[in-house]
C-alpha positions as CSV (number, residue, x, y, z in Angstrom):
1,M,0.0,0.0,0.0
2,V,1.5,3.3,-1.0
3,D,1.2,6.5,1.1
4,T,-0.5,9.4,-0.7
5,A,-1.1,11.6,2.3
6,N,1.8,13.9,1.7
7,M,1.6,13.9,-2.1
8,T,1.6,17.4,-3.7
9,R,-1.5,17.6,-5.9
10,V,-0.9,21.0,-7.7
11,M,2.5,22.3,-8.8
12,T,3.7,25.2,-10.9
13,L,6.1,23.9,-13.5
14,K,8.3,27.0,-13.5
15,D,8.7,26.7,-9.8
16,E,9.6,23.0,-10.0
17,I,12.2,23.9,-12.6
18,A,13.7,26.7,-10.5
19,K,13.9,24.4,-7.4
20,G,16.2,22.0,-9.3
21,G,16.5,18.4,-8.3
22,F,17.0,17.1,-11.8
23,G,19.0,13.9,-12.3
24,P,19.8,11.2,-14.9
25,V,17.3,8.6,-15.9
26,P,17.7,5.5,-13.7
27,N,19.6,2.7,-15.4
28,D,20.2,4.8,-18.5
29,T,22.8,7.3,-19.7
30,I,21.6,10.0,-22.1
31,P,24.1,12.9,-22.3
32,G,22.5,16.3,-21.6
33,Y,19.2,14.8,-20.6
34,E,17.9,14.9,-17.0
35,I,14.5,14.4,-15.4
36,K,12.7,15.4,-12.2
37,S,9.9,13.2,-11.0
38,L,6.7,15.0,-9.9
39,V,5.2,11.9,-8.3
40,P,7.2,9.4,-6.2
41,M,7.9,6.0,-7.7
42,G,5.1,3.5,-7.0
43,L,2.3,6.0,-6.5
44,A,1.0,6.4,-10.1
45,C,0.3,4.3,-13.1
46,H,2.6,6.6,-15.1
47,R,6.0,8.3,-14.9
48,I,5.1,12.0,-14.5
49,N,8.2,14.1,-15.0
50,V,9.7,17.4,-16.0
51,A,12.6,16.9,-18.4
52,S,15.6,19.1,-19.2
53,L,17.6,18.7,-22.4
54,G,20.8,20.7,-22.8
55,V,21.8,22.9,-25.7
56,G,23.1,20.8,-28.6
57,F,21.9,17.5,-27.1
58,H,19.2,15.0,-28.1
59,H,17.2,12.2,-26.6
60,Y,17.5,9.5,-29.2
61,P,14.5,8.0,-30.9
62,H,13.1,5.1,-28.9
63,A,9.8,3.3,-28.2
64,H,8.2,1.6,-25.2
65,V,6.3,-1.7,-25.1
66,D,2.7,-1.1,-24.0
67,A,3.3,2.5,-22.8
68,Q,2.1,5.7,-24.4
69,S,4.0,9.0,-24.3
70,I,2.6,12.5,-24.0
71,I,5.0,15.5,-24.0
72,V,4.1,19.2,-23.4
73,F,6.8,21.6,-24.4
74,F,7.4,24.7,-22.1
75,E,10.8,26.2,-22.8
76,G,13.3,26.3,-25.6
77,Q,13.2,25.3,-29.3
78,G,13.8,21.9,-30.9
79,E,12.6,19.0,-32.9
80,F,10.4,16.1,-32.0
81,L,12.0,13.0,-33.6
82,L,9.7,10.6,-35.3
83,G,12.6,8.3,-36.3
84,D,16.2,8.4,-37.3
85,D,15.6,10.6,-40.3
86,K,12.2,12.3,-39.6
87,S,11.4,15.2,-37.3
88,V,8.9,18.0,-36.6
89,P,9.8,21.4,-35.2
90,V,8.5,22.0,-31.7
91,K,8.1,25.1,-29.5
92,P,6.6,26.1,-26.2
93,G,2.9,25.3,-26.2
94,D,3.1,22.2,-28.5
95,V,2.0,18.7,-27.5
96,A,3.5,15.6,-28.9
97,V,2.0,12.1,-28.6
98,S,3.2,8.5,-29.3
99,V,1.5,5.2,-29.0
100,A,3.2,2.1,-27.7
101,E,6.0,0.9,-30.0
102,Q,6.1,4.2,-31.8
103,L,9.4,5.9,-32.1
104,H,9.9,9.3,-30.5
105,G,12.7,11.5,-29.3
106,V,13.6,15.2,-28.8
107,K,16.5,17.3,-30.1
108,N,17.4,20.7,-28.8
109,T,18.1,23.1,-31.7
110,G,18.0,26.3,-29.7
111,D,20.3,28.3,-27.5
112,I,18.8,27.5,-24.1
113,P,17.8,24.3,-22.4
114,M,14.6,22.7,-23.5
115,R,12.2,21.9,-20.7
116,Y,9.1,19.8,-21.1
117,F,6.5,17.9,-19.1
118,T,6.2,14.2,-19.8
119,V,3.6,11.5,-19.0
120,E,4.6,7.9,-19.9
121,G,2.6,4.8,-19.2
122,P,0.9,2.8,-18.0
123,I,3.9,1.3,-16.1
124,P,4.2,-1.4,-13.4
125,R,3.9,0.0,-9.9
126,D,7.6,-0.7,-9.2
127,G,8.5,1.8,-12.0
128,S,10.3,-0.8,-14.1
129,R,10.1,-0.4,-17.9
130,Q,8.4,-3.1,-19.9
131,G,11.3,-2.9,-22.4
132,R,12.1,-0.9,-25.4
133,V,11.7,-1.9,-29.1
134,P,14.9,-1.3,-31.1
135,A,13.0,-0.1,-34.2
136,E,9.4,1.0,-34.9
137,Q,7.2,-1.9,-35.9
138,A,4.9,-1.8,-38.8
139,L,1.9,0.1,-37.3
140,P,-1.6,0.2,-38.9
141,A,-2.1,3.0,-41.3
142,E,-4.8,4.6,-39.1
143,I,-2.2,4.9,-36.3
144,S,0.6,6.1,-38.6
145,G,-1.8,8.8,-39.9
146,V,-2.5,10.3,-36.4
147,V,-1.1,13.8,-36.1
148,R,1.8,13.5,-33.7
149,V,2.6,17.2,-32.9
150,Q,0.0,19.9,-32.4
151,S,-0.2,23.5,-31.1
152,L,-2.4,23.6,-28.1
153,Q,-3.2,27.3,-28.8
154,A,-4.2,26.4,-32.3
155,L,-6.6,23.8,-31.0
156,I,-8.1,26.4,-28.6
157,D,-8.4,29.0,-31.4
158,D,-10.3,26.5,-33.5
159,W,-12.3,25.5,-30.5
160,H,-15.7,24.6,-32.0
161,T,-14.2,22.1,-34.5
162,G,-14.5,18.7,-33.0
163,L,-16.1,20.0,-29.7
164,I,-17.7,17.4,-27.6
165,S,-20.4,18.4,-25.0
166,G,-19.4,17.7,-21.5
167,E,-21.4,14.7,-20.1
168,G,-24.5,16.7,-19.4
169,I,-22.5,19.2,-17.2
170,A,-23.5,22.8,-18.0
171,G,-20.6,25.0,-19.1
172,Y,-18.3,22.0,-19.6
173,G,-16.9,20.7,-22.9
174,F,-13.8,19.2,-24.4
175,K,-12.1,18.3,-27.7
176,R,-9.7,15.5,-28.3
177,V,-6.0,15.9,-28.9
178,A,-5.4,12.3,-29.8
179,P,-7.9,9.4,-30.4
180,A,-8.7,7.2,-27.4
181,K,-9.0,4.2,-29.8
182,H,-5.2,4.1,-30.3
183,F,-3.8,5.8,-27.2
184,K,-5.9,3.9,-24.5
185,H,-6.1,7.3,-22.8
186,R,-8.3,10.3,-23.0
187,I,-6.1,13.2,-24.1
188,N,-8.4,16.2,-24.3
189,I,-8.4,20.0,-23.9
190,V,-11.2,20.7,-21.4
191,S,-13.0,24.0,-21.3
192,V,-15.0,25.1,-18.2
193,E,-17.1,28.3,-18.4
194,P,-17.2,30.9,-15.6
195,N,-19.1,29.7,-12.5
196,S,-19.1,26.2,-13.8
197,G,-17.1,23.1,-12.9
198,K,-16.6,19.4,-13.0
199,F,-17.8,17.6,-9.8
200,T,-15.3,15.7,-7.7
201,H,-15.0,12.1,-8.8
202,A,-12.3,9.3,-9.0
203,H,-11.2,6.6,-11.4
204,E,-10.3,3.3,-9.7
205,D,-7.6,2.3,-12.1
206,A,-6.6,5.5,-14.0
207,D,-4.4,8.5,-13.2
208,T,-5.7,12.0,-14.2
209,I,-3.4,14.8,-15.0
210,F,-4.3,18.5,-15.8
211,V,-2.0,20.9,-17.4
212,V,-3.6,24.4,-17.1
213,L,-3.5,26.4,-20.3
214,E,-5.6,29.5,-19.7
215,G,-8.0,31.1,-17.3
216,E,-8.3,30.9,-13.5
217,G,-9.8,28.2,-11.4
218,E,-9.6,25.8,-8.5
219,Y,-8.6,22.2,-8.3
220,L,-10.8,20.1,-6.1
221,P,-8.8,17.4,-4.4
222,D,-11.7,16.3,-2.2
223,N,-15.2,17.4,-1.3
224,E,-14.1,20.0,1.3
225,H,-10.9,21.7,0.0
226,S,-9.8,23.6,-3.1
227,I,-6.4,24.7,-4.5
228,P,-6.0,27.7,-6.9
229,M,-4.6,26.8,-10.3
230,R,-3.3,29.1,-13.1
231,P,-1.7,28.6,-16.5
232,G,1.5,26.7,-16.1
233,D,0.2,24.6,-13.2
234,V,0.0,20.8,-13.2
235,A,-2.6,19.0,-11.1
236,I,-2.3,15.3,-10.5
237,A,-4.7,12.6,-9.2
238,I,-3.5,9.1,-9.1
239,A,-5.8,6.2,-9.4
240,G,-8.5,6.3,-6.8
241,Q,-8.0,9.9,-5.8
242,L,-10.8,12.4,-5.9
243,H,-10.4,15.3,-8.3
244,G,-12.5,18.0,-9.9
245,S,-12.3,21.6,-11.2
246,R,-14.1,24.9,-10.9
247,N,-13.8,28.1,-12.9
248,T,-13.3,31.2,-10.7
249,G,-12.3,33.6,-13.4
250,P,-14.1,35.9,-15.9
251,G,-13.3,33.8,-19.0
252,P,-13.0,30.1,-19.9
253,L,-10.8,27.8,-17.8
254,R,-8.9,25.5,-20.2
255,Y,-6.6,22.7,-19.4
256,L,-5.1,19.6,-21.1
257,C,-6.5,16.5,-19.4
258,I,-4.7,13.2,-19.6
259,E,-6.6,10.3,-18.2
260,G,-5.8,6.6,-18.3
261,P,-5.2,3.8,-18.8
262,L,-8.8,3.3,-20.0
263,T,-10.6,0.0,-19.5
264,E,-12.0,-1.6,-22.7
265,A,-15.5,-0.3,-21.8
266,E,-14.2,3.2,-21.2
267,M,-12.3,3.1,-24.4
268,R,-15.4,2.0,-26.4
269,F,-17.5,4.8,-24.8
270,S,-14.8,7.4,-25.6
271,V,-14.5,6.2,-29.2
272,E,-18.3,6.3,-29.7
273,R,-18.4,9.9,-28.4
274,E,-15.5,11.0,-30.7
275,E,-17.0,9.3,-33.7
276,S,-20.4,11.0,-33.0
277,A,-18.8,14.4,-32.7
278,A,-16.9,13.9,-36.0
279,S,-20.1,12.9,-37.9
């Protein structure tokens, strides 16, 4: 049984970077690359880290067996590596996604360190990796055709395209960033209108991570307390923990929401909603 009593639920990424505490990846040597874990090993179904990549360095293309990867870039300029000879430019505010066994890496092409938030999983509770595949396997065309890198701001600016109503909750809606069918996670941008919110709830076997993009609000870690959250904050609920959100500002509260791993039933439900919104 892991102890969650002292777990920090809401963090400001810039503050976490300023505090330091970065170190090499356990059991691996990647020059110029360091990470800082935001959740202690054994608590979550995912590795939830801030990564730092030095000027002129790269994190080589690699893939994980049965683990998805979501990266949100916050500082610096670089390239998201799709393989040994393919890449896409990335900048602060971009999100990059990879399914299991899909090659991914990062290269710093700028003049300052790159800093980015990473979620990788699901993983065993002991934190061990399920292994890495040496080269990308032949993935189905519908997976290969998924857009790997997107601007979060561009998705917000084109908000009504692909918008899904929010489960009967007034003032709550979302649009997908990546299809649940392939990623076994819900990866959405959520929008909460002023004076609205999402009630506290929990997922028995899924972690839920918010990355706040715009607006002002409160994170609800239980039914009695609230924590202010602003753009640049990350809020984390591991499997079984209550979580919710409330908009306390004059405009929409928007955040990237990563939730998973999904059960087969949850995945079918999400796929049906996504297909309905697209029709």
